[in-house]
C-alpha positions in Angstrom: -9.8 -10.8 7.0 -13.2 -12.4 8.2 -14.4 -13.3 5.0 -11.1 -14.8 4.1 -11.1 -17.0 7.3 -14.6 -18.0 6.2 -13.6 -18.8 2.6 -10.4 -20.8 3.7 -12.5 -22.6 6.3 -14.9 -23.8 3.2 -12.2 -24.6 0.9 -10.2 -26.7 3.3 -12.9 -29.0 4.1 -12.5 -30.7 0.6 -9.5 -32.7 1.4 -6.8 -33.6 -1.1 -6.7 -37.9 -1.5 -3.5 -39.6 -2.5 -3.2 -43.3 -3.0 -0.5 -45.3 -0.7 2.8 -46.7 -2.1 3.2 -50.3 -2.0 6.4 -52.2 -3.0 6.8 -54.6 -5.5 8.6 -58.0 -6.4 12.0 -57.7 -7.4 12.9 -58.4 -11.2 14.9 -61.7 -10.8 18.6 -61.4 -12.3 21.8 -63.1 -12.4 23.6 -62.5 -8.7 26.7 -62.4 -10.5 26.2 -59.9 -13.0 28.3 -58.1 -14.7 28.9 -54.9 -12.6 29.2 -57.3 -9.3 31.7 -59.4 -11.2 34.1 -56.7 -12.2 33.4 -54.2 -9.1 32.4 -56.3 -6.5 29.0 -54.6 -5.6 26.0 -55.8 -5.2 23.5 -54.4 -8.2 20.4 -53.0 -7.2 19.4 -51.3 -10.3 18.2 -53.6 -13.5 20.1 -55.0 -16.2 19.7 -56.3 -19.8 19.9 -59.9 -20.0 22.5 -59.6 -22.8 24.8 -57.8 -20.2 25.7 -60.7 -18.3 27.0 -62.8 -21.8 29.2 -60.2 -23.0 32.9 -59.8 -22.4 34.3 -56.8 -20.5 35.9 -55.5 -24.0 32.6 -55.8 -25.8 30.7 -54.4 -23.1 33.0 -51.1 -22.8 32.6 -50.9 -26.5 28.9 -51.0 -26.3 29.0 -48.1 -23.8 31.3 -46.1 -26.0 28.9 -46.4 -28.9 26.0 -45.4 -26.6 28.0 -42.8 -25.4 27.7 -40.8 -28.7 25.3 -37.8 -28.2 25.7 -37.9 -24.8 27.8 -34.8 -23.1 31.4 -35.4 -22.2 32.3 -33.9 -18.8 34.1 -31.0 -20.5 31.1 -30.4 -22.6 28.5 -30.8 -19.4 30.9 -27.8 -17.8 30.7 -25.6 -21.2 26.8 -26.3 -21.1 26.6 -24.9 -17.5 28.4 -21.9 -18.4 26.3 -21.3 -21.4 23.1 -21.5 -19.0 24.7 -19.2 -16.8 26.0 -16.5 -19.2 22.2 -16.4 -20.8 20.7 -15.9 -17.3 23.4 -14.5 -14.7 20.9 -13.0 -13.0 19.3 -16.1 -11.6 22.0 -18.6 -11.7 25.6 -19.4 -10.4 28.0 -22.0 -10.5 30.3 -23.3 -8.0 32.1 -26.4 -7.0 31.2 -28.9 -3.9 34.6 -30.5 -4.2 36.5 -32.8 -6.3 36.4 -36.3 -7.7 39.0 -38.9 -6.9 40.7 -37.9 -10.0 40.2 -34.3 -9.1 37.6 -33.4 -11.4 35.8 -30.2 -10.2 32.0 -31.4 -8.9 30.0 -28.4 -10.3 26.9 -27.5 -9.2 24.3 -24.7 -10.4 22.3 -22.6 -8.4 18.9 -21.4 -9.7 17.3 -18.5 -7.9 16.0 -15.0 -8.0 18.7 -14.4 -5.3 21.7 -16.7 -5.9 24.5 -17.2 -3.4 22.2 -15.2 -1.2 20.9 -16.6 2.2 17.3 -15.9 2.7 14.2 -17.3 4.2 13.5 -19.6 1.2 13.9 -23.3 0.9 16.4 -24.9 -0.7 15.9 -28.1 -3.1 18.9 -30.2 -4.8 18.7 -32.6 -7.8 21.8 -34.8 -8.0 22.5 -37.0 -11.2 25.0 -39.7 -12.5 25.7 -41.0 -8.9 26.6 -44.3 -10.8 29.0 -43.6 -13.8 26.7 -45.7 -15.9 23.4 -44.2 -15.5 23.9 -40.9 -17.5 20.6 -39.8 -18.6 20.3 -37.7 -15.2 23.1 -35.5 -16.1 21.4 -34.7 -19.3 18.0 -34.0 -18.1 19.3 -31.8 -15.5 20.7 -29.9 -17.9 17.6 -29.3 -19.9 16.0 -28.6 -16.6 18.2 -25.9 -16.1 17.9 -24.5 -19.7 14.2 -24.7 -19.4 14.2 -22.6 -16.2 16.3 -20.1 -17.8 14.2 -19.8 -21.1 10.9 -19.6 -19.3 11.3 -17.4 -16.3 9.1 -14.5 -16.0 7.0 -16.4 -19.2 5.8 -19.7 -17.5 4.0 -19.4 -14.4 5.6 -22.6 -12.5 9.0 -21.7 -13.6 8.6 -18.4 -12.1 7.2 -19.7 -8.8 10.3 -22.1 -8.6 12.8 -19.2 -9.2 11.4 -16.8 -7.1 10.3 -19.1 -4.2 13.1 -21.7 -4.3 17.0 -22.2 -4.4 17.2 -24.8 -6.8 20.5 -26.6 -6.7 21.5 -29.0 -9.6 24.4 -31.1 -9.4 24.7 -33.0 -12.6 27.4 -35.4 -12.1 28.2 -36.7 -8.9 30.5 -39.4 -10.4 32.2 -37.8 -13.3 35.3 -40.5 -13.1 33.0 -43.4 -13.4 30.8 -42.1 -16.2 34.6 -41.3 -18.1 35.6 -44.6 -17.5 32.0 -46.1 -18.4 31.4 -47.9 -15.3 28.8 -47.9 -12.0 31.5 -47.2 -9.3 34.1 -44.1 -9.2 37.9 -44.0 -10.0 38.4 -46.4 -7.0 35.6 -48.9 -7.6 33.3 -47.7 -5.3 29.7 -47.6 -5.2 29.2 -44.1 -4.1 25.5 -45.0 -2.9 27.1 -47.4 -0.7 29.5 -45.1 0.6 27.3 -43.3 3.4 27.0 -43.7 7.0 24.2 -46.3 7.8 21.7 -46.5 10.5 21.9 -49.9 11.1 25.8 -51.0 10.3 28.9 -49.3 11.2 30.6 -50.3 7.6 31.0 -46.4 6.9 31.7 -45.0 10.0 35.3 -44.1 9.4 35.6 -40.6 7.8 39.2 -41.3 6.4 37.7 -44.2 4.2 35.1 -42.5 2.6 35.6 -41.5 -1.0 36.1 -37.8 -2.0 32.9 -37.8 -3.6 30.8 -38.6 -0.7 32.8 -36.5 1.6 32.0 -33.6 -0.8 28.2 -34.6 -0.6 28.3 -34.7 3.4 30.0 -31.2 3.5 27.3 -29.5 1.2 24.6 -31.2 3.1 26.2 -29.3 6.1 26.8 -26.1 4.4 23.0 -25.9 3.0 20.0 -26.5 4.8 17.9 -28.3 2.1 14.4 -29.0 2.6 14.1 -31.5 0.0 15.9 -33.4 -2.8 16.2 -36.1 -5.4 18.9 -38.4 -7.2 18.2 -39.2 -10.8 19.2 -43.2 -11.7 18.4 -45.4 -14.6 17.6 -48.9 -15.1 13.7 -48.8 -13.8 10.8 -46.6 -13.7 9.6 -45.9 -10.2 10.0 -43.3 -7.4 12.1 -45.1 -4.3 11.3 -43.7 -1.0 13.0 -44.5 2.6 13.7 -46.6 4.4 16.6 -48.3 2.0 17.4 -51.1 4.2 16.1 -53.1 7.2 18.1 -54.1 10.5 17.7 -57.7 9.8 18.8 -57.3 6.1 15.6 -58.9 5.0 13.4 -57.7 2.3 10.4 -56.3 3.7 8.4 -53.0 3.9 10.0 -50.5 6.3 8.7 -47.1 6.5 10.6 -44.2 8.2 8.5 -41.7 10.7 7.3 -39.7 7.6 6.1 -42.8 5.4 3.1 -40.9 4.4 4.7 -38.0 3.4 7.2 -39.8 1.3 4.6 -41.7 -0.2 2.7 -38.3 -1.3 5.9 -37.1 -2.8 6.6 -40.4 -4.5 3.2 -40.2 -5.7 3.4 -36.7 -6.8 6.0 -37.6 -9.1 4.6 -40.4 -10.3 1.5 -39.2 -11.4 2.9 -36.1 -12.9 5.0 -38.6 -15.1 3.8 -39.4 -18.7 3.5 -43.2 -17.7 5.2 -44.3 -14.4 2.2 -44.4 -12.3 0.9 -47.1 -15.1 3.7 -49.4 -13.9 2.8 -53.4 -13.7 5.8 -54.3 -11.6 5.4 -51.3 -9.1 1.9 -50.4 -8.2 1.4 -46.8 -8.7 4.8 -46.4 -10.0 6.3 -45.7 -6.3 8.1 -48.4 -4.1 9.6 -48.5 -0.5 13.3 -49.2 -0.8 13.6 -51.8 1.8 10.8 -53.8 0.2 11.8 -53.5 -3.5 15.7 -54.4 -2.5 17.5 -53.6 0.5 20.7 -51.6 0.6 22.9 -50.1 3.1 25.2 -47.0 3.2 22.8 -45.2 0.7 22.4 -41.3 0.4 18.8 -41.2 0.6 18.5 -42.5 4.2 21.4 -40.3 5.1 19.7 -37.1 4.0 16.6 -37.9 5.9 18.1 -38.8 9.4 21.3 -36.3 9.4 20.3 -33.4 7.4 16.4 -32.8 7.8 16.1 -33.3 4.2 13.5 -35.3 2.5 15.1 -37.2 -0.4 13.6 -39.7 -3.4 15.7 -42.0 -5.1 14.2 -41.3 -8.9 14.4 -44.3 -11.5 13.5 -42.3 -14.8 14.5 -44.6 -17.5 14.2 -48.5 -17.9 17.5 -48.6 -19.8 20.7 -47.3 -18.1 22.1 -45.9 -20.9 19.5 -45.3 -23.8 20.3 -44.0 -27.1 20.8 -40.5 -27.2 17.9 -40.0 -29.7 15.2 -40.9 -26.7 16.6 -38.0 -24.5 14.0 -35.5 -25.7 11.2 -38.3 -24.8 12.5 -39.3 -21.3 13.0 -35.2 -20.8 9.1 -34.9 -22.1 8.4 -37.7 -19.6 10.1 -36.6 -16.5 9.8 -32.5 -17.0 6.4 -32.0 -14.9 7.5 -34.3 -12.4 10.8 -32.7 -11.9 8.8 -29.5 -11.7 6.2 -30.4 -9.5 8.4 -32.0 -6.8 10.7 -28.7 -6.9 7.4 -26.7 -6.2 6.2 -29.0 -3.5 8.5 -27.4 -0.8 6.5 -24.2 -1.1 3.1 -25.2 -2.4 2.7 -28.0 0.1 3.1 -28.6 3.8 3.5 -26.3 6.5 5.9 -23.5 6.8 6.6 -20.3 8.7 9.0 -18.5 10.9 10.0 -18.7 14.7 10.5 -15.5 16.7 11.4 -14.7 20.5 8.8 -12.2 21.9 11.4 -9.7 21.4 11.5 -10.2 17.6 14.4 -12.3 17.4 14.4 -15.3 15.0 14.9 -18.7 16.7 16.4 -21.9 15.3 13.7 -23.8 17.2 12.9 -27.5 16.9 9.6 -28.0 14.8 7.9 -31.3 15.6 4.8 -33.0 14.7 2.6 -35.2 17.4 2.8 -38.2 16.6 5.7 -38.4 13.9 8.9 -39.4 15.8 11.1 -36.8 13.6 11.8 -32.9 14.0 13.4 -30.6 11.7 15.4 -27.4 12.9 14.3 -23.5 11.8 17.1 -21.8 10.2 19.5 -20.1 12.5 19.4 -16.5 10.7 15.8 -16.1 9.9 14.2 -18.7 12.1 12.3 -20.1 8.9 11.2 -23.8 8.4 9.3 -26.0 5.7 7.6 -29.1 6.8 6.8 -31.3 4.3 3.6 -33.3 5.1 1.1 -35.2 3.6 -2.3 -33.1 2.6 -5.8 -34.2 3.9 -4.4 -34.7 7.6 -4.9 -33.0 11.1 -1.4 -31.9 12.6 -0.5 -30.8 15.9 2.8 -28.6 15.0 4.9 -27.7 18.1 7.8 -25.3 18.1 10.2 -25.4 21.2 13.6 -24.1 22.1 15.4 -24.4 25.5 14.7 -21.4 27.6 11.3 -20.7 25.9 7.8 -21.7 26.4 6.6 -24.3 23.7 3.8 -23.2 21.6 1.7 -25.2 19.2 -0.9 -24.9 16.4 -3.7 -27.3 15.4 -3.8 -27.4 11.5 -6.3 -29.5 9.2 -3.9 -29.6 6.0 -5.4 -29.0 2.5 -4.2 -29.2 -1.0 -2.2 -26.1 -0.3 0.6 -25.0 2.0 -0.4 -23.7 5.4 1.5 -20.8 7.2 2.1 -20.9 10.7 4.4 -18.3 12.7 5.5 -19.0 16.1 6.3 -16.3 18.9 8.1 -18.3 21.8 7.9 -16.2 25.1 10.8 -16.9 27.6 10.3 -19.7 30.2 10.5 -18.1 33.5 9.9 -21.2 35.5 12.6 -22.9 37.7 13.8 -25.7 35.1 13.8 -23.4 32.1 13.6 -26.3 29.7 10.4 -26.0 27.4 11.3 -28.6 25.1 11.2 -31.6 27.4 7.7 -31.0 27.7 6.5 -30.7 24.1 4.5 -34.1 24.1 3.4 -33.9 27.5 1.7 -30.6 27.1 0.5 -30.8 23.7 -3.0 -31.9 22.7 -5.3 -31.0 19.7 -9.0 -31.5 19.8 -10.2 -31.1 16.1 -13.6 -29.9 15.3 -14.6 -31.3 12.0 -16.2 -27.8 11.0 -12.8 -26.0 11.7 -9.9 -26.3 9.3 -7.3 -24.1 11.5 -7.2 -24.1 15.1 -4.9 -21.9 16.5 -3.4 -22.8 20.3 -1.4 -20.3 21.7 1.1 -19.1 18.8 -0.3 -15.8 17.9 1.1 -12.8 19.4 -1.4 -11.4 22.0 -2.1 -8.1 19.8 -2.9 -10.1 16.8 -5.2 -12.5 18.9 -7.0 -9.5 20.6 -7.5 -8.0 16.9 -8.9 -11.1 15.6 -11.4 -11.5 18.9 -12.6 -8.0 18.5 -13.3 -8.1 14.8 -15.5 -11.2 15.6 -17.0 -9.5 18.1 -18.0 -6.5 15.8 -19.3 -8.7 13.4 -21.6 -10.3 15.8 -22.9 -7.1 16.7 -23.3 -6.1 13.1 -25.3 -8.8 12.6 -27.6 -8.4 15.7 -28.2 -4.6 14.5 -29.3 -5.8 11.2 -31.8 -8.1 12.8 -33.5 -5.3 14.7 -33.6 -3.0 11.9 -35.3 -5.8 10.0 -37.9 -6.3 12.5 -38.7 -2.5 13.0 -39.2 -2.1 9.1 -41.5 -5.2 9.0 -43.7 -3.4 12.2 -43.9 -0.3 10.3 -45.2 -1.6 6.9 -48.9 -1.5 6.3 -50.7 -4.5 5.9 -51.3 -5.7 2.1 -54.8 -7.1 1.3 -54.5 -10.7 -0.2 -55.3 -10.9 -3.9 -57.9 -13.8 -4.9 -56.0 -16.5 -6.6 -56.4 -16.6 -10.3 -57.4 -20.1 -11.6 
């Protein structure tokens, strides 16, 4: 144990570095673009110049031609069933709801314990949010097949299946795909249909689309740690915030801006050429700086679900020729795998217990970051994504218990910190109100992990005892060495030979 701690300290002294994300200039396009003119929604995604010169009939004919080689909705369902039949032990298929036209929104879970609730984190991929951006649905089926084929053969595939509940929704908008248009069957852009933090445009639950309601219920049922949606029309990893309070185009970072820039950079740098973008430095962008949108799913995930979501633009063409799909998959495969793996391979995670061993759904806060996540209700588990190479004060609190905190210098890998909360016997019984007042870490540059009142008493005593024993052994060895030197006879010096 002692040597493990010493080795950890030495390794964590070398901190992982990453580049900061910057927004990029918007590529100009006709504001009365094709989708806007027909469906009445502002187009954030990029279009070919030729699209704006086509009639609706020619445009639909072009999409029908491009759709050759892509899976239909029925083909997609059959492909999912085929994966499940080949790997029934690590997969299951279920529906999160139905589209406006009654098409089931089928999802697939890939895990070593599909359908079971445990202490492992959950990650979701969502494709085909916009009906005319079908590349994501194809890539997500390729991802499911790859994990099925490589489980227990490839180390990363095995790590993901054994350590993460991966949920894949290949198509959030099957109606829009079948109709060859951006919006759903009701002509609504689903990525503008979520409640917004600045404007009350989508606050009426009765007016939301069936697909949106299904997503909201899904996020309420499953405690997702992180997620990503796959779009087309550019090549960039987009992160919150997606809009600004004054509707102006400007960089507007959320409280976890550093962490989101790290996640976006992780995807971009794992990609074949996304990080080489000349339009988006490092291949990443803040959404509000690129092009503000409102009612988006990305910000909703972070604000209301404790889920860190990226919007991934994975192909310059919205609907590339099907012959290009294998290449696009090759370019994105490692990015997709590394992003899923990040929920267990980076950040800080652990469990929270009461002093009598009961799991607690405590709040987990980071000093200096105005954002908290909740530990799981059944197991008290938490997974807090954080940028590596930083110092963090992690605080666990819950009403009726004394808060506990740990001071961590996070290296490249994940850090595990478990908390044991003692009942608060004071008159107020409100430990959570003193989270930021009582917290205070004093980092020593020579130390990689400082524990501040979060270990159970027995573990702390054992650790101190081991350190005392190590010091005592060192003292005995020094005394023995001195005694041996005194007992050794003097050896006459030899003359130097020149």
